C-alpha positions as CSV (number, residue, x, y, z in Angstrom):
1,M,124.5,109.4,64.0
2,N,122.1,106.8,65.1
3,A,120.4,107.6,68.4
4,V,120.4,104.0,69.6
5,L,124.3,103.8,69.6
6,P,124.9,106.4,72.4
7,R,122.2,104.8,74.6
8,F,123.8,101.4,74.0
9,L,127.2,102.6,74.8
10,K,126.0,104.4,78.1
11,S,124.2,101.4,79.3
12,T,127.2,99.2,78.6
13,Y,129.6,101.5,80.4
14,R,127.3,101.6,83.4
15,K,126.9,97.9,83.6
16,E,130.6,96.9,83.1
17,P,132.9,99.9,83.4
18,L,136.2,98.0,83.7
19,I,135.6,95.8,80.7
20,S,134.4,98.7,78.6
21,V,137.4,100.8,79.4
22,L,139.8,97.9,78.6
23,M,138.0,97.2,75.3
24,T,138.1,100.8,74.4
25,M,141.8,101.1,75.2
26,G,142.6,97.9,73.4
27,V,140.7,98.8,70.2
28,M,142.3,102.4,70.1
29,D,145.8,101.0,70.7
30,A,145.3,98.5,67.9
31,L,143.8,101.2,65.6
32,I,146.7,103.6,66.3
33,G,149.3,100.9,66.0
34,G,147.9,99.6,62.7
35,L,147.7,103.0,61.1
36,N,151.2,104.0,62.3
37,D,152.9,100.6,61.4
38,S,153.8,100.2,65.0
39,W,153.1,96.4,65.2
40,S,154.0,96.2,69.0
41,L,151.3,98.7,69.8
42,F,148.9,96.8,67.5
43,A,149.6,93.6,69.1
44,F,149.2,95.1,72.6
45,G,145.9,96.6,71.6
46,L,144.5,93.3,70.2
47,G,145.8,91.5,73.3
48,T,144.1,94.0,75.6
49,A,140.9,93.9,73.7
50,G,141.1,90.1,73.6
51,I,141.6,89.7,77.3
52,A,138.7,92.1,78.0
53,L,136.4,90.2,75.7
54,G,137.5,86.9,77.3
55,F,136.9,88.3,80.8
56,K,133.5,89.5,79.7
57,L,132.5,86.1,78.3
58,W,133.8,84.3,81.4
59,R,131.7,86.7,83.6
60,F,128.7,86.1,81.4
61,Q,129.1,82.3,81.9
62,Q,129.5,82.7,85.6
63,R,126.1,84.4,86.0
64,R,123.5,81.9,87.0
65,P,120.0,82.4,86.0
66,L,117.8,83.5,88.9
67,P,115.2,81.0,89.9
68,E,111.7,82.0,88.9
69,E,109.6,82.7,92.0
70,P,105.9,82.1,91.7
71,V,103.9,85.2,91.5
72,V,101.7,85.6,94.6
73,Q,98.4,87.4,94.3
74,H,97.0,89.0,97.4
75,Y,93.3,89.7,97.5
76,L,91.6,92.2,99.8
77,P,89.6,90.8,102.6
78,S,85.8,91.0,102.4
79,R,85.6,93.1,105.5
80,S,88.0,95.6,106.9
81,S,89.9,94.6,110.0
82,S,88.9,97.8,111.9
83,S,85.7,97.6,113.8
84,T,84.5,101.1,113.3
85,P,84.1,102.6,109.8
86,L,85.6,105.9,108.9
87,P,83.3,108.9,109.1
88,M,81.9,110.3,105.9
89,L,83.4,113.4,104.7
90,S,81.1,116.3,103.8
91,V,81.8,119.5,102.0
92,S,81.3,122.5,104.1
93,K,78.7,125.0,102.8
94,K,80.8,128.0,104.0
95,K,83.0,129.6,101.5
96,P,86.6,129.8,102.7
97,P,88.1,133.3,103.1
98,L,90.1,134.5,100.3
């Protein structure tokens, strides 16, 4: 099995769980109804999947693109704001106890 498909399904279920569940239910109902010659279950499954797909498209169109904000670059000042510099660290010549 392709490794991309499980990742795609997981990301889809996480982003829109309600729509994904309705699509899965609709497709499975249509598949079961089509194989068992139960046309009412087949029609119900197609209707459920169609409504879920329509709802997904409607939500996709409702999203407005986010306005692009200009990237602000901050530069470090030439001098530090503190008046006294930090002391220099030195390595002690004593060996630490083991």
